[in-house]
N, C-alpha and C positions, 0 to 999 in steps of 0.2 A: 366697592365698584362692583357696579351690573355687570353681565356678561356682555351688555352690549359695546359697553365703554373698552372691556377687554379684546373685545371684536375690533373696534375702531382704531385702536391702538398697534394691535398687530399686523393690520391692514395697513396702517401706516409704515411701519416698522418693512413690510414688504414691499412698500412701493419706495422706501430711499434705497433697497437693495437692488433692483432694477431702474431706477429713474434718478439716482442720486450720482451721476456721471460717472467717471472712468475708474474711480475708487471704489465705488459702490458693487460697480456688476464684475468688477476684477475680483476681490473680494468674494463676491457672491459663487464667482465663477470656478475660483482654489477652495471656497466651503464644499462645494457641490461635486467638484472630482474627486477631493477626499471622500466626505461621505458615499460617493458614488461606488469608488472602488470597496470600499466596507459591504455594501446592500447586494455591491454582485457577487465577493464572498460569502455573505451570511445567503443569499439566494442560493446560490450553487451549494452551501452546507445541507438548507433544507432540501435540496432535490438529491442529496446522494440517499438516504433510505429508499426513494422511489426507483433511483437507476439500481441499486442493490436488487430491489425485489422484482423488477423488471428481470432483470438480469437471472434472477434464480427461476421466473416463471419461463423466461426462454429456455433455459437449462432443460426444464424439466418437461416442458413439451417437444423436445427432441430425443428425451429419453429412451433407450431401447427396450422396450417393455420386453419381462421374460429374459433377459441378457443375463446372463449366469444365474438364471434363478432357477432352481433345479426342482421345485414345487410344482411346476406351471406346466404344462404341455399345451400347445399351439398345431392342432392338425393342419396340414397340406390341404389348400382350398383355394379356390380365384382370391380370396381376399388376403392369401399369406406370401410374406415377404422375406427371403432369407438374406440375412446380415451379418456380417463381421466385421470385428473391430480391425481397422489396420493404422492406428495412432501410430507417430513416429515423432520424428524431434527434427529441429534442424538449427545446430550450434544449442544458442542459450532459450530457445524457443519451441513451444510444443505445437505441434501440429495434428486437429482431430480429423480423424480419418474413418471410412465407412466403406463396404465393399458390399453391392447390394444386388440381389436377382429377385426379381419380381416373379412369382409361380401363377399369376393370374392377374386379367386386366382390371381388378378393382385391389391390388396389393396398395397400401397404403402408402403416400410420398413422404419422404420426410418434411420436414416444414420449412419453408422458403426454397423448394425445390419446384418446379413447375411438371418436368417432366423428368421420367428414370435415364438416367444417362446408357447410354449403348454400351455393349460389350467395345473398349479400346476407346473410351471417350470417359470424361469426369467435369461436373458441376464442382466449383470451387469460391470459395469466398474474395472478395474483390482485392484483401489484402494479399492474398496468397496469390491471386493472376499477376499481381502487380509483381511480386518477389519473386514468380516461375519466369516473368519475362524479362527481369531485372539481369545484368553481369553477375551479382552476388549470390543468385539464385542456380547456379549454372549445377551445382552439385546436387540439389534438391531436384532438378529437372531430370537427373539420372534416374531419380529412384520414381518420381511420377511422371513419364512418358507417355501417358495416354493425352490424347486431344483434348482441349479444353472447350465442352460444348455448351457451356452458359456459367453464370455464379447465383451462387446462393443468396437469396433474399434476406433483409432484415429481421425477418421472423425466424431465420434459423441460425441466428448468430449470437451470440452474448456480446460481442464488442465489436466498431467497425476496424479491429485491428488484430481480430480473431484468424490463425490461419486452419482452414478445415476444407475437407474435399468428400465427394461422394463418387465413388468410380462402378461402372455396371460392372460385371462376372459375369459369365457361365459355366465356370469352374466350380462352384459353392456347392458344397453336397447335403444330404439331409443332417441335422444337429445329430451329435454323437461325442461319444468320451473323447476327447482330448483334439477335435477337428478346430474350436472355437468359431461355430457356425450355429447361430440362433434363426428359430423362425417366428417371426412376432405377426400379429397382424393388423397393429396399431402403433402408434410413434405416443410417447405421455406417460404420467406417472403411474406406478402400480396402484393399484385401490389396496391392497391389504398391506403399506409399506407403515413399520412400525412408526409408531409416534415418537415426535423428537425427544432424545435426549433433554435432561436436565443441563441447562447451561451452567457451567463453573461460576461459581461466586467469583472467583478471580479474576475470571473474560470478563463476568460483567463489570468489574470494578476497571479493569485496564479499559472497557469500552468508555463510562461514564468520564474518568478522568482526561479519553483522549480528546473526546469533544467539547469539554471544559477548556481543555488546552488549548485546542485550536479557536474558540470562538471568543475567549477572553482578550488576544492581540487584535482581534477585529472590532470589539467593543470599545478597548481602550483606543483608537483611532477614529473609531467616529466621534468620540466624545471628544477625541484634541480637534479634530476637523473641523466642528463646529465654532471654535475659537479661533480660526486663523482669522489674521490683521485686528484681532482686538484692541490693539493700540490706538491706530488710526480711528477704528469705531470709534469708542469712547470717545476722543477729543471731537469727532462730530456730536457725539450727544452731547457734549457740551455747550454745543451750540445751541441746542433746542433748550437749554435751561435759559438762554438769554431772553428766547421767545415767550416765558411762560412756560414752560415743560416744568412737572415736579419732580421731585427721585423716581416715582414708583411710575410715572404714568415712562420716564424716559428707558426705565430698564424694560418695561414691556416691549416700547420701540424696537429695542434691542433684540430681545425674544422673536417678534416678528420679524428683524432682518434676517437673523438665523433660522428662522422659521422659513423663509423662503430659500437659504441655500440647502435646509435638510430636503426641501420640497423638491428642490430642483436636482440636488443628487439624488433622489429614487428615481428620478426620471433617468439621468445619466447611468443610475447603477443599472435599470433594468436595460437599459442598451449593452452596458460592458457584459451585463450576464448571458444577455442573448448571442455578441460576440463571442463571447470566452466560450458559449456551449456551441458554438458551430467550432470553432477551436479544439476542442474537446473532441470532437467528433470524428477530428482527422488527427489525432493525436494519440500517444501510448506513452505511459509513464508507469514503470515498475511492473509490466506485463501486462497493465490492468489499462481497458477502452472501453468505451461507450458511445453508442450512436447517441446526434444529439436530444433524438426523441425520450429518451431515456432519462435526461435531466430535466424535469419539471416538478416544482416545487410544491409542496401539499396545498391546497388553498390556505387553510387554518393557518398555517407558519407564513406563509407570506403574506397576508395578511396581518400577521402580528410584526412584522419585519416593517412593512409598512404606515403601521401605527406607533411602534416602538422607536424609531430614528428620527421622525419629526418632534415626538413627546420628550425623545432626550434631547434633542436640541434645543429646546425650551428650555427644559429642567439644569441644564448644565449651564447655558447663558444667565439664566437667573441666579444661580448657585456660584459663579464666577462675578457675577457683578456684586456680590453681597461684599467683596474686600477692597471695591473700588468707591470712592466718594467720586461723584460727578457732579461740578457747581458750576455754574454760569462762565466761571472766568475761567475753566482747566479742570483736569484730572487731578486730584490726591494721588496719584500712582507714582509721580516722579520725585516726591521725596523718598525718603527709606522707612520701609517697610516694617511694620514690626516681628519680630521673631517667629518663626512658624513655633507653633506647641507640638512637644512628641508624645506627648500620655494618650491623646486620643490617635494617633497614626497606628501607635503600638497596640490598639485594640482591636482593629479590625485582623491581622495577622492571628493575636490569642484566641482572639474569638474561633477563626477558622478551627486553629488548635485543638482548640475546646471541642468545636464539634466532631472531630475524628477520633480525638483521644478513646471515648468508650468503647469503640470498633477495633483496639489496637490488640492481638493476637486471635481475633478472630478464626481468621484463615480460610479456607474453603469447605470446614467441617462443623462449621456452627451458623449455617444460615446464611442467606442472602445480607449482600451490605445494604443497609438505610440507601437508598438511593440520595434521598431528599439530604440528608445529612452529608454525604459525600461531596453532593455537587456543591453545596453552600458552603463547607470546611472550603475545598480546593478552592470555590472563588474569592471566597475571604482573604484565602492565603495570597493570591493573587493580585488581590484587588489592594492588598496591603503594601506590593510593592510601591504601585500610583500613589499612594499617602506618603510611604517613608521618602523615597526618591528626592521629591523637591527637599524635605528636611535637610536629607545628606547634602545634597547638592548646596545650599545654601551655607550648612555649617563646615562642608569642605574648601568652598571656593572663597568666604571669608576671612580664611587665613592662609590663603597661599600669599608667598611674598613676592618681591621682584624679580622680574628678568628681564628677556630684551622687549623691543616695541611689539612687537606681536603677541608676545606672552602677556603684557600687560594690557595691549586692546582688548585679548580674549577674556583675561581675567577680569575685567570690569567690567566689561558686557555683564559677563556671567552674574556679577557682583549685584549687577541692578535689573537683570531678568532672570532671576536663576529657575523661577516658576517655567517660565517658557522652554529655557533650554531642558527641563526635567521633562515636560510632557512631550517635546519632541523622542526622546529615549525611551517613553515608559513602555510602548507596541513592543520595541524589540528585547528591553528587559523581562517583561511580562513571557514574551513566547520562549525566551533562552530558560527561566526558571522551570516554567512548563516542561520544555525539551529535554532538561536535565532529570527532574523528576521522572518523565516518561522513560529516559534511557536508564535512570536505575532500577525501576520497578520492572521493568522488559527484562533487564538481564540478571533481576533477582531470581523471578519466576522462571526464567527460559527455560532452565535446568528438568522442572516439572513438566513440560510438555515439550521435551526435546528424548528424543529414545536415541538409544547405540543401535542399530542395525545389526551388530556384528558380523559386516561383511567387511573382508583384508582387502584392501586397497592395494597394498604392495604385491597382492599374488595376479590379481586381475580388476580392469576397471570399468569392462562390459561385460554384459549376457545376452547371447542370444539366444532364442526359444524356436525350435522350427518344428513344423509339424511332422509325424510319422511318416510321411510318402519321402522325404530328404535323405538320403542315403548318409551313415555320420560320418563315415571316411571323406566322403566329398564334401561335407560340411567345413570340415576339418581344413582338409588340403586348401580351399578355396578363402576360408578365411586367413589361413596363415599365410598367405600370398599375396592377401590384400594390403595397400599402400596404409603405414602408420602402425601394422601389428607386429608385435615383438613375439607376442607367443598364445599357444592356445590350448586350451584343458577341455575336451571333448567327452562328454558322458551321456546314455540316453537313459531315460525314465520311465519308469513304468509298473505296475504293481501286481503280486500273485494272491492267488487266492486260492482257497480249497473247492469251493465252489464255481461253477459258469455262471450262474446270475445269482445276485443278492447271497453273496456267500459272509459265513459269519467270520472267519478268521481271512486278514488280508496284512500282505505286508509289502514293502518300497521292494524295487528293482532297479539296480543301478547295474550298468552296461558300461564296459569302457575296456582298451587295451592296460595291458599292464603297468603302462608307467601313467595310466589316466586314475587307475586305480589306487596305486601309490599315492597319489595326492590327495584322497580323502581318506586313507585307513592303512594302519600298520600290517601289511600283510607278509607271513612267515616265507614263503618262496610263491612266484607267479610264473606262468608260461600261459599262452594261448587256451583253452578249453578248461582250465581251472576255475571254479567254483568256491565261492566264499559266504559265510553268514558272519553278519556281523550284530552282537546283540548289546540293548542297552540295560543293563542291569536290573534299572530303576524301575523300568514299567514293562519293557517289551517280552510277554509272554507268547505272542503270536509267533515268529521266528523260529526257537527251538520246537516248533510243531509243524510247521510248514518246512524246514530245512534237513529232512531226512530223507536220507536215500533210498528210491524206488517209492517217494511219495507222489500221486498224481496231482498236477497244479493247473489252474489257470491262468495266462497270463492276458491282461485286460480284459478282467469279467464285465460284464452286462449289470446294470442296476437297474430298478425299476424306472428312475427318470431318466437313464442314458444307456445308451448303448457301445457295447465294448466288442474287441475283435475276438475275444475267448479262444485263445489259441493255446491248445492242450503242451502241456510239459511234465514229462517225466526227470524227477528231478536223479542224475548220474551219481558213481560212487566217487568216493574219492571227495569229498565234500571238506574244506579246512577252513579252519577258526581266523578270524581277524580281529583287529581292535580298532574299535570305532573312531573317525576321525572327522573332520570338517571340510566341505568344499569351501571356494571363496566368499559364497555368501553368507558362510556361516551357519548351512545346515549339516547337522550329524548326520550323516550318513549311515542308517542301520538297517538291516532289513537282509536281504539277497544280494551280493555282487557277483557280478559274472562276465568272463572275457567273452568277445562274440562267438569263440568256436564252440560252449558249453551252450547254446542258444539253438533251437532248430529254426531253419532258414527262413520261417513265414514266421517268425515271432518279431523279428525286425522292422514292417508297419504296425506294428503293435506298442511300439514307445515311443515317445517325445523326445526329439532331440536336444540338448542342453550344451552350449559352445562360452565358455570361461573365457574373455578375450584381455590379454594384455596390449596397453596403447603406449606405443613411443611417442612421449610427451615431446617431442621436437618438431612432430610432421605436425604443420597447422591442419586442423579438422579431418585428425583422425580416426575420429569417431564418427562421421558422415562418411567416410571412406566405408568403414564395416555396414553401417545400416546399409549402403546401397547395393554392398555383396551379400548380406543379409536376404534383401528385397529381391534380389534375382535366383537366390536358393528357393526362396519361400515368401510368394505377395501378401503372407499374413505372418511373416516373420514379425515376433517381439524384440525389438533391441530396445534395452535399458540400460542406464548408466546407474554404476555402482555410488553408493554414498557411503559415508561411516555413520552419517547420524540421520535419523528423520523427525521433523518438526511437525506438531499439532495440526490439522488444517484450519480450525479453526484461530488458533492462535498466532500462526502466518498469516490471515486473512486479516488481522485487527492489525498488527505491527504492517503489512502494506497501505492499509488503510491511513494506517497515522503515517506513513512514508508519503502518501498521495498529497494527505489533507498536508502537512506540515511544507510541503513545496510549493503548494497553491500560498499558504500565509507567507511563506517567505518573500514570494514574488509580489505580495500586497503590503508586507511591513517594507522591501525596497521601492516600491512604487511612491506608498503613503509619505516616506522618509524623504525622498526627492521633491516629492508635493510641500510639505513641512519646511525643506529648506531653501526652496523656494521662494515660497510666502516670508520666509524671515528676511532673504535678501532682498525682498521686495519692500519691506516693511522699513531696512534702513539704506534704502537706496542715496537718499538725499545726506544719510550720514557719509556712506563712503565715497561719495562724489564730492563733501567737503573737504573728507580726508586727502583724498588725491589733490584736490585744486592748492590745498597746503602743501604737496611735496611729499606725503607719503608715498613710499615706493608699492608698487603694487605688488609683489612679493611677498613683502609683510602683512599687506594687507590680505592675502591668500592664504599665509600662514597662521594668521589670527582667526580666520573662521576654520579652519583645519582645528587648531587648539580648542575653539568654541565649541567644536563635534566632539573630539577627542576624550574631553574633562570629563563630561557628562556621562559620554557612553561609559567609559573607565569605569566610574560610580557606579554607573547601572549595571554592568556589567559583574562587578564587585558582589551587590545589593542581588542580583539574579541568582547568584553562583549559592551564597549563604543561604538563601529562600529556597531555591533548590533541591538542594542538598537537605535541609529541613526536610519538604514534602517528600522528597524521594524517600528519606529513613522513616517517616509516619507510614507512609504505605506499602513501605515494605514489612512494616511491623505488625501493621493491618492484615497483613498476606501472611504473616506467620512464618518471614522467611530471613536468615539473616542479613544484617546491614551489611553490605557492601558498596565500596565505591569505586567505580571506574574512571579513575582521573585521567585515561587518555580520551574518554567519552566526552567526561565535561570539559577538558580541555577543547576539543573537537565543537563543542554545542557552541561556547563562547569566540571560539577563533570563525566559527560560521557568523555569528551576530557580529562580529566585530568587520569580518570582510564585506559585509551586506552595507553596514555604515561607510567603510572605505570605498567601495564600489559607487555609493552615491554620492560622496563628499568628490571623488574625482566627475561624475557626470555634472555637479552643481558648479565645477570650476570656471566652465566655458561663459555661462548667464554672468556669472560676479565678475567675470573679466567684462561683461560689455556693460554692468551697471558702473563700474568704477571709471566713470570719466565726468571731468567736468561740468558737462553738457545736464548733466543729471540734477543740478539745480537751478534749471528754469522751474518756472511754476506758471500756471495760468490762473 
């Protein structure tokens, strides 16, 4: 058969899809809708790398050059800008803030800002403006009372829902030790940035598995969507045999019909993607947001999707028709089909395990995992579900016994078309299996990427750092009187040294009243004016040298790259020895501990004030009240919520990406199941109408439809659990992590899958009731 004949037959199939009457275009529309949903998610997935790259570029473009970089100095000039970080938080969201003071007419503007805000003004992100103008943002408005003079453009934000602001100030002083102010002459990445560290092999494994697990359900559903309306299509093809078409030509015509639905699906998919892209620009999921312009698929990947989907449609159709005999007088599918063979279905998961087995025990110390073997192995294991599920459904439903009328109708239908039932469940089963495996892998390696901070949340839940200009007693009093605060612990921190500039020996200095010092050290006795030394016997050799009576020391010395207060202090007599303890953050307080009376009066401005705050958990927004008080005390206050553990940013970002992707896949699966369910009901419209005409109760038919969905779903979830546990165990062995099963997470994954199916079934009941009418027996 030459290409011309192929083109003719495919073209004839295209004509049947759109000009074959109502049945033809309804089937084409259902197929196109299903394929379009899959294509939209595939395009979204291909756009994710570009979105992440753009977010990273935007973050780098607005980075505060030299901020916190002690090796670089920018002199004051017409091009310099004083900048201070004023990041804050509001409930569970981060708020990015900067305070600006241009020192010349050519000072650099932050990206997305048209002009510098004046003193008492600020420019904010659109999301922050909306929050501040709403009732829910009242507490944040107290912290940011400046007049909104404009909004930050897209080029200065990493997402549409980001909360950010720049405000003008005339109180920023020269950069120096402890004043949290930097001088810059441009925004952007540092030219001397260190090269990126080598990515952890286990994290690379996580990324690979996440992408495969998220894309496989999409591919499975697209393959199933091109087979919508297969039974009616085959009956129409039988009529072509009557007019002289041979079996090969008939299959090519069927492929052309599937191709029509796939091509239309590409068009609808592009439309769905554009709609979804706009919706994504106004949505936030797990604190991640993007602008629509970020979601541009890579041209190569988009072209690959455009070629792969129609090709897969033709291939799947031809493969499906191999098991169907289309004769001039009918379709030999109504007879009992031969039993499905098991042996070749087991080869797929076994081949997948065979590809993964050589990497067991490799871990992160033996180089990177082979990306191709990992991808192919996981794909084969998940594809094995789609091969095994039809056999399992057929084997189980063939042995189901008698029951009520609804049960018998459902079982008989499943016995006649177990393959159709399995295809509808394949997508959810693959998704659940992948989710179980990923959950096991994440839970298994989480401990390697989670550190104990050492912070004692039973002693305090927040820390507030204030500049040296704030009197410690005033800070303690105001925070203690703040709504939602149970208690406070106030300590001032600094450094003492043996030289005014570039000292050789230096030690920590902690200042507080006796009650505060007893919280961080074991004191022999204490009254105002006392002084203590605390030595860490393991490595501290400096404190004994500096903590001698009559020794001349300097509080807050200057260094080559920073300017200090350089307060002269002569150590008094009567220095006591104390035993080292820890503050609520877990920091071991060593060095010199002093009560306020032991220091000269001019030493106070050379110290940084730290307040540890215990919150009343029964007061809503207690943390917001603390942040507001801290901002009133010091506009550059740093208020931080304490946490018991800290997770690797890369690991956390991968997990966030998984959650975002899983949410999109679940939406697709729900929509695709609904389309598939509606297609199945449409196929059986005449049968349902006939049963109603013969007196079958609608309640009985509704229950039968529910059983027809529940039985394959139960079998699919059981198979998914088994495959998911197997894949998860293998991945953990590859990562050299002990195999542990989080049964609660496994039940949650299967419960989510069952919940999606239950929602889809409920949504399909109204169309089902409309189809169960005797009028459905009419024909044209």
